DRENDO-1510 file (C-alpha; in Angstrom, 1 decimal, always signed):
<recs>
REC; n; res; u; v; w
REC; 1; MET; +20.5; +75.1; +233.7 .
REC; 2; GLN; +21.3; +78.4; +233.5 .
REC; 3; LYS; +25.4; +79.4; +233.1 .
REC; 4; GLU; +25.8; +82.6; +235.5 .
REC; 5; GLN; +30.2; +83.5; +235.3 .
REC; 6; VAL; +31.8; +85.1; +238.5 .
REC; 7; SER; +35.0; +85.9; +239.2 .
REC; 8; THR; +37.0; +86.7; +242.6 .
REC; 9; SER; +40.3; +88.0; +243.4 .
REC; 10; ARG; +41.7; +88.0; +247.1 .
REC; 11; SER; +44.4; +90.7; +248.4 .
REC; 12; ARG; +45.4; +91.5; +251.7 .
REC; 13; GLY; +43.2; +93.8; +253.3 .
REC; 14; ASN; +40.5; +94.1; +250.9 .
REC; 15; VAL; +38.1; +91.5; +249.0 .
REC; 16; VAL; +36.5; +92.3; +245.6 .
REC; 17; VAL; +33.8; +90.7; +243.9 .
REC; 18; VAL; +33.2; +91.2; +240.4 .
REC; 19; ALA; +30.0; +89.5; +239.1 .
REC; 20; SER; +27.6; +89.6; +235.9 .
REC; 21; ARG; +24.3; +88.0; +235.1 .
REC; 22; GLY; +22.5; +87.0; +238.2 .
REC; 23; PHE; +25.6; +87.9; +240.6 .
REC; 24; CYS; +24.9; +90.8; +241.8 .
REC; 25; LEU; +28.4; +93.5; +242.4 .
REC; 26; CYS; +29.9; +93.2; +246.0 .
REC; 27; VAL; +33.0; +95.6; +246.9 .
REC; 28; GLY; +33.9; +94.7; +250.8 .
REC; 29; ALA; +36.6; +96.2; +252.9 .
REC; 30; VAL; +38.1; +95.5; +255.9 .
REC; 31; LEU; +37.5; +98.1; +258.2 .
REC; 32; LEU; +39.3; +98.9; +261.7 .
REC; 33; GLY; +37.7; +96.0; +264.0 .
REC; 34; LEU; +35.2; +94.2; +261.4 .
REC; 35; ALA; +35.3; +91.2; +260.5 .
REC; 36; TYR; +37.5; +89.6; +257.3 .
REC; 37; GLY; +34.2; +87.6; +256.4 .
REC; 38; THR; +32.1; +90.4; +255.2 .
REC; 39; LEU; +31.3; +87.9; +252.2 .
REC; 40; TYR; +29.4; +85.8; +254.4 .
REC; 41; ALA; +27.3; +88.3; +256.0 .
REC; 42; GLN; +24.4; +87.2; +253.6 .
REC; 43; GLU; +21.6; +84.8; +254.1 .
REC; 44; ILE; +23.0; +81.5; +253.8 .
REC; 45; ASP; +21.9; +79.3; +250.8 .
REC; 46; PRO; +22.4; +75.8; +251.6 .
REC; 47; TYR; +21.5; +74.4; +247.9 .
REC; 48; THR; +24.8; +76.5; +246.4 .
REC; 49; VAL; +27.9; +75.4; +246.8 .
REC; 50; GLU; +31.6; +76.0; +245.5 .
REC; 51; VAL; +33.3; +73.2; +244.2 .
REC; 52; GLU; +37.1; +73.0; +243.1 .
REC; 53; VAL; +37.1; +72.3; +239.3 .
REC; 54; ALA; +40.0; +71.7; +236.8 .
REC; 55; ALA; +38.4; +73.4; +234.2 .
REC; 56; ARG; +36.1; +75.8; +232.3 .
REC; 57; THR; +34.1; +72.4; +230.6 .
REC; 58; GLN; +31.1; +70.6; +230.7 .
REC; 59; ALA; +33.2; +67.4; +230.9 .
REC; 60; ALA; +35.4; +69.2; +234.5 .
REC; 61; LEU; +32.0; +70.7; +235.7 .
REC; 62; ASP; +29.8; +67.1; +235.6 .
REC; 63; GLY; +32.8; +65.4; +237.3 .
REC; 64; VAL; +32.3; +67.5; +240.5 .
REC; 65; LEU; +28.8; +67.2; +240.4 .
REC; 66; PRO; +28.6; +64.4; +243.1 .
REC; 67; GLN; +31.1; +66.5; +245.2 .
REC; 68; ALA; +29.4; +69.2; +244.9 .
REC; 69; LEU; +25.4; +67.1; +246.0 .
REC; 70; ASP; +28.1; +65.9; +249.0 .
REC; 71; ALA; +28.7; +69.7; +250.1 .
REC; 72; VAL; +24.8; +70.6; +249.5 .
REC; 73; LEU; +23.7; +67.6; +251.9 .
REC; 74; VAL; +26.8; +68.4; +254.7 .
REC; 75; LYS; +24.7; +72.0; +254.8 .
REC; 76; LEU; +21.3; +70.6; +255.1 .
REC; 77; SER; +22.1; +67.7; +257.9 .
REC; 78; GLY; +24.5; +69.6; +259.9 .
REC; 79; GLN; +26.8; +66.8; +259.6 .
REC; 80; ARG; +30.2; +66.6; +258.2 .
REC; 81; GLN; +30.1; +63.3; +256.8 .
REC; 82; ALA; +27.0; +63.2; +255.2 .
REC; 83; SER; +27.5; +61.6; +251.6 .
REC; 84; ALA; +25.4; +60.7; +248.9 .
REC; 85; MET; +27.6; +57.3; +248.1 .
REC; 86; GLY; +26.9; +58.1; +244.7 .
REC; 87; ALA; +23.6; +57.1; +244.7 .
REC; 88; PHE; +22.2; +59.8; +242.3 .
REC; 89; ASN; +25.2; +60.2; +239.9 .
REC; 90; ALA; +23.0; +60.0; +237.0 .
REC; 91; GLU; +20.2; +62.4; +237.6 .
REC; 92; LEU; +22.6; +64.8; +239.2 .
REC; 93; LYS; +22.9; +67.5; +235.5 .
REC; 94; SER; +18.8; +67.4; +235.7 .
REC; 95; TRP; +19.2; +68.9; +239.2 .
REC; 96; VAL; +21.4; +71.7; +238.7 .
REC; 97; GLU; +19.6; +74.8; +238.5 .
REC; 98; ARG; +22.1; +77.6; +237.4 .
REC; 99; TYR; +26.1; +77.7; +237.4 .
REC; 100; GLY; +29.1; +79.8; +237.1 .
REC; 101; TYR; +32.8; +79.8; +238.0 .
REC; 102; ARG; +34.9; +81.9; +240.8 .
REC; 103; SER; +38.1; +82.4; +239.9 .
REC; 104; SER; +40.0; +83.0; +243.6 .
REC; 105; LYS; +44.0; +84.0; +244.2 .
REC; 106; PHE; +45.4; +84.1; +247.6 .
REC; 107; ALA; +49.4; +84.2; +249.0 .
REC; 108; ILE; +50.1; +81.1; +251.1 .
REC; 109; ASP; +52.9; +80.2; +252.7 .
REC; 110; GLY; +56.0; +81.7; +251.8 .
REC; 111; GLY; +54.2; +84.4; +250.4 .
REC; 112; GLU; +53.5; +82.1; +246.7 .
REC; 113; LEU; +50.1; +83.3; +245.4 .
REC; 114; ARG; +47.6; +80.5; +244.2 .
REC; 115; LYS; +45.3; +80.1; +242.4 .
REC; 116; VAL; +42.0; +78.1; +242.1 .
REC; 117; LEU; +39.0; +77.8; +239.9 .
REC; 118; HIS; +35.7; +76.8; +241.6 .
REC; 119; ALA; +32.3; +76.1; +239.9 .
REC; 120; VAL; +29.5; +77.7; +241.8 .
REC; 121; ILE; +26.8; +75.1; +241.2 .
REC; 122; SER; +22.9; +75.5; +242.7 .
REC; 123; PHE; +21.0; +72.5; +242.9 .
REC; 124; GLN; +16.9; +72.6; +242.9 .
REC; 125; PRO; +15.8; +72.2; +246.4 .
REC; 126; GLY; +13.1; +69.5; +245.7 .
REC; 127; PRO; +15.4; +66.4; +244.3 .
REC; 128; VAL; +17.9; +66.9; +246.7 .
REC; 129; ASN; +15.4; +67.1; +249.7 .
REC; 130; HIS; +14.1; +64.1; +249.0 .
REC; 131; ALA; +17.3; +62.6; +248.6 .
REC; 132; ARG; +18.5; +63.5; +251.9 .
REC; 133; ALA; +15.0; +62.5; +253.3 .
REC; 134; SER; +15.8; +58.8; +251.8 .
REC; 135; LEU; +19.4; +58.8; +252.8 .
REC; 136; GLY; +18.2; +59.4; +256.1 .
REC; 137; LEU; +19.9; +62.5; +256.9 .
REC; 138; PRO; +18.7; +65.0; +259.6 .
REC; 139; SER; +17.4; +68.0; +258.6 .
REC; 140; TRP; +18.8; +71.5; +260.1 .
REC; 141; VAL; +16.3; +74.0; +259.6 .
REC; 142; GLY; +15.8; +77.7; +260.9 .
REC; 143; GLU; +18.1; +80.2; +261.2 .
REC; 144; ARG; +21.9; +79.5; +261.0 .
REC; 145; PRO; +24.7; +80.5; +263.9 .
REC; 146; ARG; +26.5; +83.5; +263.5 .
REC; 147; LEU; +29.8; +82.7; +265.1 .
REC; 148; ALA; +32.5; +85.6; +266.4 .
REC; 149; LEU; +36.2; +83.8; +266.5 .
REC; 150; TRP; +39.3; +85.3; +268.1 .
REC; 151; VAL; +42.7; +83.4; +267.7 .
REC; 152; ALA; +45.9; +84.2; +270.1 .
REC; 153; VAL; +48.7; +82.6; +268.6 .
REC; 154; ASP; +52.1; +81.4; +271.2 .
REC; 155; TYR; +55.2; +81.3; +268.9 .
REC; 156; SER; +57.7; +79.7; +271.2 .
REC; 157; GLY; +56.2; +81.9; +274.4 .
REC; 158; GLU; +55.5; +84.7; +272.5 .
REC; 159; ARG; +51.8; +85.3; +272.3 .
REC; 160; GLU; +49.9; +87.4; +269.6 .
REC; 161; PHE; +46.4; +88.0; +268.3 .
REC; 162; LEU; +46.3; +86.4; +264.7 .
REC; 163; PRO; +48.9; +88.3; +262.4 .
REC; 164; GLU; +47.6; +90.7; +259.5 .
REC; 165; GLY; +50.1; +88.0; +257.2 .
REC; 166; ALA; +47.8; +85.3; +258.2 .
REC; 167; GLU; +45.4; +85.4; +255.2 .
REC; 168; TYR; +45.8; +81.6; +254.4 .
REC; 169; ALA; +44.7; +81.1; +257.6 .
REC; 170; ARG; +41.7; +83.4; +257.6 .
REC; 171; PHE; +40.7; +82.0; +253.9 .
REC; 172; VAL; +40.6; +78.2; +255.2 .
REC; 173; LEU; +38.3; +79.1; +258.4 .
REC; 174; GLN; +35.9; +81.2; +256.0 .
REC; 175; ASP; +36.4; +78.6; +253.6 .
REC; 176; ASN; +35.0; +76.1; +256.3 .
REC; 177; ALA; +32.2; +78.3; +257.6 .
REC; 178; SER; +31.2; +78.3; +254.4 .
REC; 179; ARG; +31.2; +74.7; +253.2 .
REC; 180; ARG; +29.6; +74.1; +256.4 .
REC; 181; GLY; +26.8; +76.8; +256.2 .
REC; 182; VAL; +26.8; +79.3; +259.1 .
REC; 183; HIS; +28.4; +82.7; +258.9 .
REC; 184; LEU; +31.8; +83.5; +260.6 .
REC; 185; GLU; +32.6; +86.6; +262.4 .
REC; 186; LEU; +36.5; +86.9; +262.3 .
REC; 187; PRO; +37.3; +90.3; +263.2 .
REC; 188; GLU; +41.0; +91.7; +262.8 .
REC; 189; MET; +42.4; +92.8; +265.5 .
REC; 190; VAL; +46.0; +94.2; +264.1 .
REC; 191; VAL; +46.1; +97.0; +261.5 .
REC; 192; ASP; +49.3; +98.5; +260.2 .
REC; 193; GLY; +51.1; +96.6; +263.1 .
REC; 194; GLU; +49.3; +98.1; +265.7 .
REC; 195; VAL; +46.2; +96.3; +267.7 .
REC; 196; ILE; +43.2; +98.6; +267.7 .
REC; 197; GLU; +42.3; +100.2; +270.7 .
REC; 198; GLU; +38.8; +98.4; +270.6 .
REC; 199; ALA; +40.4; +94.9; +270.8 .
REC; 200; PRO; +39.6; +92.2; +273.9 .
REC; 201; LYS; +42.4; +91.0; +276.3 .
REC; 202; LEU; +44.9; +88.7; +274.5 .
REC; 203; ALA; +44.8; +87.5; +278.0 .
REC; 204; ASP; +40.8; +86.8; +278.2 .
REC; 205; ILE; +41.2; +84.8; +274.5 .
REC; 206; TRP; +44.0; +82.7; +275.1 .
REC; 207; GLY; +42.1; +81.5; +278.8 .
REC; 208; GLY; +39.4; +81.0; +277.0 .
REC; 209; PHE; +37.1; +83.1; +279.0 .
REC; 210; THR; +33.9; +83.3; +276.4 .
REC; 211; GLU; +32.1; +85.5; +278.8 .
REC; 212; GLN; +34.4; +88.2; +278.8 .
REC; 213; LEU; +34.3; +88.1; +274.7 .
REC; 214; SER; +30.4; +87.9; +274.5 .
REC; 215; PRO; +29.7; +91.5; +274.5 .
REC; 216; PHE; +32.0; +92.1; +271.6 .
REC; 217; ALA; +30.3; +89.0; +269.6 .
REC; 218; GLN; +27.1; +90.7; +270.5 .
REC; 219; SER; +28.5; +93.8; +268.9 .
REC; 220; LEU; +29.3; +92.0; +265.7 .
REC; 221; GLY; +25.4; +90.7; +265.3 .
REC; 222; ALA; +26.9; +87.0; +266.2 .
REC; 223; ASP; +25.0; +84.6; +268.7 .
REC; 224; THR; +28.0; +82.4; +269.2 .
REC; 225; THR; +31.5; +83.2; +270.8 .
REC; 226; VAL; +34.5; +80.9; +269.8 .
REC; 227; LEU; +37.9; +81.3; +271.2 .
REC; 228; ALA; +41.3; +79.2; +269.8 .
REC; 229; ALA; +44.5; +79.6; +271.3 .
REC; 230; ALA; +47.2; +77.9; +269.3 .
REC; 231; SER; +50.1; +77.0; +270.4 .
REC; 232; HIS; +53.3; +75.8; +268.0 .
REC; 233; LYS; +55.0; +72.5; +269.0 .
REC; 234; LEU; +57.9; +70.5; +267.9 .
REC; 235; ASN; +55.7; +68.1; +265.4 .
REC; 236; GLY; +52.8; +71.0; +264.7 .
REC; 237; TRP; +50.5; +73.0; +265.7 .
REC; 238; GLN; +47.9; +72.7; +268.8 .
REC; 239; VAL; +44.5; +74.7; +269.4 .
REC; 240; ARG; +43.0; +74.6; +272.6 .
REC; 241; TRP; +38.9; +75.5; +271.6 .
REC; 242; ASN; +36.1; +77.4; +273.9 .
REC; 243; PHE; +32.7; +78.1; +272.7 .
REC; 244; LYS; +29.2; +79.4; +274.2 .
REC; 245; SER; +26.3; +79.3; +271.9 .
REC; 246; LYS; +22.8; +79.5; +272.5 .
REC; 247; HIS; +22.3; +76.2; +273.1 .
REC; 248; GLY; +25.4; +75.6; +275.8 .
REC; 249; ALA; +29.4; +75.8; +275.8 .
REC; 250; GLY; +32.5; +73.2; +275.2 .
REC; 251; SER; +36.0; +72.9; +275.0 .
REC; 252; PHE; +38.2; +70.8; +272.9 .
REC; 253; THR; +41.7; +70.5; +271.2 .
REC; 254; SER; +42.5; +70.2; +268.0 .
REC; 255; ILE; +46.0; +69.6; +266.5 .
REC; 256; GLY; +48.1; +69.8; +262.5 .
REC; 257; THR; +51.0; +69.9; +261.0 .
REC; 258; SER; +49.9; +73.5; +259.8 .
REC; 259; LEU; +48.4; +76.3; +262.1 .
REC; 260; ASP; +45.5; +76.2; +259.2 .
REC; 261; GLU; +45.1; +72.3; +259.3 .
REC; 262; ALA; +44.8; +72.9; +263.1 .
REC; 263; LEU; +42.3; +75.8; +262.8 .
REC; 264; GLY; +40.0; +74.5; +260.2 .
REC; 265; GLU; +40.2; +71.2; +261.9 .
REC; 266; GLY; +38.9; +72.6; +265.3 .
REC; 267; LEU; +36.2; +75.0; +263.6 .
REC; 268; ASN; +35.0; +72.0; +261.9 .
REC; 269; LEU; +34.7; +70.3; +265.2 .
REC; 270; ALA; +33.5; +73.3; +266.8 .
REC; 271; ILE; +30.3; +73.7; +264.1 .
REC; 272; ASP; +29.8; +69.6; +264.9 .
REC; 273; GLN; +29.2; +70.5; +268.7 .
REC; 274; ILE; +26.9; +73.5; +267.8 .
REC; 275; ALA; +24.7; +72.3; +265.3 .
REC; 276; ALA; +24.0; +68.9; +267.0 .
REC; 277; PRO; +21.2; +70.4; +269.4 .
REC; 278; GLU; +19.8; +72.2; +266.7 .
REC; 279; VAL; +19.9; +68.9; +264.3 .
REC; 280; VAL; +18.2; +66.8; +266.8 .
REC; 281; ALA; +15.4; +69.1; +267.6 .
REC; 282; VAL; +14.5; +68.5; +263.9 .
REC; 283; SER; +15.4; +65.7; +262.5 .
REC; 284; ASP; +12.3; +63.4; +263.0 .
REC; 285; GLN; +13.1; +62.8; +258.9 .
REC; 286; GLY; +15.7; +60.9; +259.6 .
REC; 287; GLN; +15.8; +57.8; +260.9 .
REC; 288; TRP; +18.6; +55.1; +262.2 .
REC; 289; ARG; +16.9; +51.3; +263.8 .
REC; 290; GLU; +20.2; +50.1; +265.8 .
REC; 291; SER; +20.1; +47.2; +268.8 .
REC; 292; ILE; +22.0; +47.8; +271.9 .
REC; 293; ASP; +22.6; +46.0; +274.4 .
REC; 294; ILE; +22.7; +46.6; +278.4 .
REC; 295; LEU; +25.1; +44.7; +280.7 .
REC; 296; HIS; +24.2; +44.1; +284.5 .
REC; 297; LEU; +20.7; +44.9; +284.5 .
REC; 298; PRO; +19.7; +44.3; +288.0 .
REC; 299; ASP; +16.1; +43.4; +288.5 .
REC; 300; ALA; +12.7; +44.2; +287.2 .
REC; 301; THR; +12.3; +47.6; +288.9 .
REC; 302; ALA; +15.7; +48.7; +287.1 .
REC; 303; TYR; +14.0; +47.2; +283.8 .
REC; 304; HIS; +10.8; +49.7; +284.2 .
REC; 305; GLN; +13.0; +52.8; +285.5 .
REC; 306; LEU; +15.8; +52.2; +281.9 .
REC; 307; MET; +12.6; +51.5; +279.7 .
REC; 308; GLY; +11.1; +55.2; +281.3 .
REC; 309; ILE; +14.2; +56.9; +281.0 .
REC; 310; LEU; +14.3; +55.5; +277.2 .
REC; 311; SER; +11.2; +56.6; +276.6 .
REC; 312; GLN; +11.5; +59.9; +277.6 .
REC; 313; GLN; +14.8; +60.2; +275.6 .
REC; 314; ARG; +13.8; +62.9; +273.1 .
REC; 315; LEU; +16.3; +61.1; +270.5 .
REC; 316; VAL; +14.4; +58.4; +270.7 .
REC; 317; ASN; +11.3; +57.3; +268.5 .
REC; 318; SER; +10.5; +54.3; +270.2 .
REC; 319; VAL; +11.8; +51.1; +271.9 .
REC; 320; GLN; +11.7; +47.6; +271.8 .
REC; 321; LEU; +12.5; +44.6; +273.2 .
REC; 322; GLU; +14.7; +41.9; +271.3 .
REC; 323; SER; +15.8; +39.4; +274.5 .
REC; 324; ALA; +16.3; +39.6; +278.0 .
REC; 325; SER; +18.8; +37.3; +279.9 .
REC; 326; SER; +20.2; +37.3; +283.5 .
REC; 327; GLN; +23.4; +38.6; +281.7 .
REC; 328; LYS; +22.3; +41.2; +279.4 .
REC; 329; LEU; +18.9; +43.0; +277.8 .
REC; 330; ARG; +18.8; +43.5; +274.3 .
REC; 331; LEU; +16.5; +46.1; +272.9 .
REC; 332; ILE; +15.7; +47.9; +269.5 .
REC; 333; LEU; +15.9; +51.6; +269.0 .
REC; 334; VAL; +14.1; +53.4; +266.0 .
REC; 335; LEU; +16.7; +56.5; +266.3 .
REC; 336; ASN; +15.7; +60.2; +265.0 .
REC; 337; THR; +19.5; +61.4; +264.5 .
REC; 338; SER; +22.9; +59.9; +263.7 .
REC; 339; PRO; +23.7; +56.8; +266.4 .
REC; 340; GLU; +26.7; +58.3; +267.6 .
REC; 341; ILE; +24.6; +61.9; +268.8 .
REC; 342; VAL; +22.7; +59.4; +270.9 .
REC; 343; TRP; +25.2; +57.1; +272.2 .
REC; 344; GLY; +27.0; +60.0; +273.9 .
REC; 345; GLU; +23.7; +61.6; +275.3 .
REC; 346; LEU; +22.9; +58.3; +276.8 .
REC; 347; ASP; +26.3; +57.9; +278.1 .
REC; 348; SER; +25.4; +61.3; +280.1 .
REC; 349; GLU; +22.4; +59.7; +281.4 .
REC; 350; THR; +23.1; +58.6; +285.1 .
REC; 351; ARG; +21.7; +55.5; +284.9 .
REC; 352; LEU; +24.1; +54.3; +281.1 .
REC; 353; ALA; +27.4; +53.9; +280.8 .
REC; 354; TYR; +28.7; +53.6; +277.4 .
REC; 355; ILE; +31.1; +50.6; +276.2 .
REC; 356; GLY; +31.7; +50.7; +273.0 .
REC; 357; ALA; +30.3; +48.8; +269.9 .
REC; 358; GLY; +28.9; +45.2; +269.9 .
REC; 359; VAL; +29.4; +42.3; +267.7 .
REC; 360; GLY; +26.9; +40.9; +265.5 .
REC; 361; GLY; +24.9; +43.2; +264.4 .
REC; 362; VAL; +24.5; +45.0; +268.2 .
REC; 363; ALA; +26.0; +49.0; +267.6 .
REC; 364; ALA; +26.1; +49.7; +271.3 .
REC; 365; VAL; +26.8; +48.3; +274.5 .
REC; 366; PHE; +26.2; +50.1; +277.7 .
REC; 367; GLU; +26.4; +49.1; +281.2 .
REC; 368; TYR; +23.6; +50.0; +283.8 .
REC; 369; GLN; +25.1; +51.8; +287.0 .
REC; 370; THR; +23.1; +51.2; +289.7 .
REC; 371; GLU; +23.0; +53.9; +292.9 .
</recs>
């Protein structure tokens, strides 16, 4: 296990990284119209993560190894809730390939400087991949998406681009993207108090018009356009999101007591939706076995139609009949991705409507819809 030293300072307008013993020296400036996230333009290493640590001691490092493994599993699987639940804690120390420390400081609300120490931990791929497979987690392989994000903010009716002073919000967004293992470009639209000439229209960002922003995203090398319209409410912040990726488009809303919280949660929700199709496509390495009930199946013809639909469903590896009555049909499905994703996909079928979770070991209940 090799130890490496990394130290970082963050200041408004530039990012300086000084590294030694295995880490390269990088100096990145935030240029006109370019992303704040220069540090994240390199290829994603899913086996290396940063976790906050109390001190540069072996005991403190050992204490955060379970958290670091969970962070790697999140990157590898594309699923935010992925966790080893402490299953491999006794072995983790031998899985570490190298580690170092990164010290950061940044301004938070009110201009106060916050200092944070992170352990930068790299695990050996072999044992981690084995752990992921044994936990039944899917694998998110292939090139990770490159997101370009624009934020518009409404303060009591006054709309503007994310201001220059919102450094902590930018840090939160970049930090969340790094933790999820995706690239994020966050173009800076305001420099020295003036909106740059190349900036897109604020109204397009506020309106969620991803098509209008796609050329700007492409110019940044991004394949996914993400727009966030943040409004200050009485009890906090509400952010309306729109995104367009190579797999499709979507929209949703996130909330938070602070702008940083609402933006961070929203970005994670966007990544959840963007990652799902790619995770599903390659998730045959993970498997779930679940029972479901189908209500109001009218006749044998409907039964054969339903079995045909399920047998062709890309998220379902196999279907078995457990029991049948005039009231309900109980099936056992072997899934290749997490049940929550499958239930949503089945609910979109014209013949099935999701009702909710079942009882007695039944994972989900659906109602058969007749024409």
